[in-house]
C-alpha angles and dihedrals in degrees: 000000000000089000089053089053093049093049092049091051090052094046092243102109096098089053095051134077115209119195124185111199126185139169089230126090091246137026095259116038096220107070097213091059091039088063086068101034102047097053090050092051092051094044089055092050096250109150117228122213114184131190090034109145108181112238101171144339122226107201092185091058094034088230136134116207125202130213087241091061099257124127139200125203112214146188095189117017120196107190128172112208121222117276113254133167124256117279096232133121118270129192115240095030092217090064087094132054129228091282092052094251117142109254103238132179103247093219107035095029090221118145113251113276096013137094100194104038119086132186130200138169135026095336094068130086092230113146094237138085119303096227142121093258090053092055090045094055093041089053090055090055092050091047091055091049092050089050090056097253126130106266136176128166113230097197092252119173131170111174123180113239113203112204095180124234090077093299134120148137141194130258106216134177147119140202092282098031112052121208111292133201112264104224120223114264143165120284113280134174110263122240117262092250090052090053092051092048093050094046089053090049095048106029097148094049100043110025110132094354106078125249143268118266109259105232140141106275121269113226135216134186094236097057094246117095113248107257094228089058098051108101118231125238123278122213125221091244095049119135090239092060093043089053090050092050090052091048094049130227118342 
């Protein structure tokens, strides 16, 4: 979506074909969020190719082949490889699973078979998102445990999702509360923690200049968001944020 935004700004979008391919049956794995994501992709003219498991890439032919027998010819491929654990030695050897992820208790975050070894982040086999916010919240749980307080990780994640064109939303969920669809709503000032998370996710784009409001995406029939519906930027010293800080967390 950010590529779509860049190409439109440079007047090249009508000369470019964008294809989003995924091994899943829909663009976004969680159906509630897909109800938001897929319509936006299609409205912006981004083709969607599902059930596309990459088998091999032929650079000479500029072609990506799938296990299912499909192929995509490309000029610029952007491919994310499967997540796997690090190929390093562990003691004991059964501390990792068949994919080399550290076997971690999803509540206590202790490594299997230990009481004093914890694991957080992408290297674990935790059934939650492999993202910076996941590691951040897991670290808080471990810190509480090390300080002698009762602590259990609930699988919480809340990742910013930048749609480009000044639009965005959050993907939120936990072990007990699966990802839900973020309904459209009027522009609102984001919470301070949301601002910090988005600044960390987009440092090059937002450093020193404020951030985009984090909202469910507005839609248009033409594929380009209507300009009067694109929220403006909000600076870190804005009255709205100061009022929120005074009121405390939402």
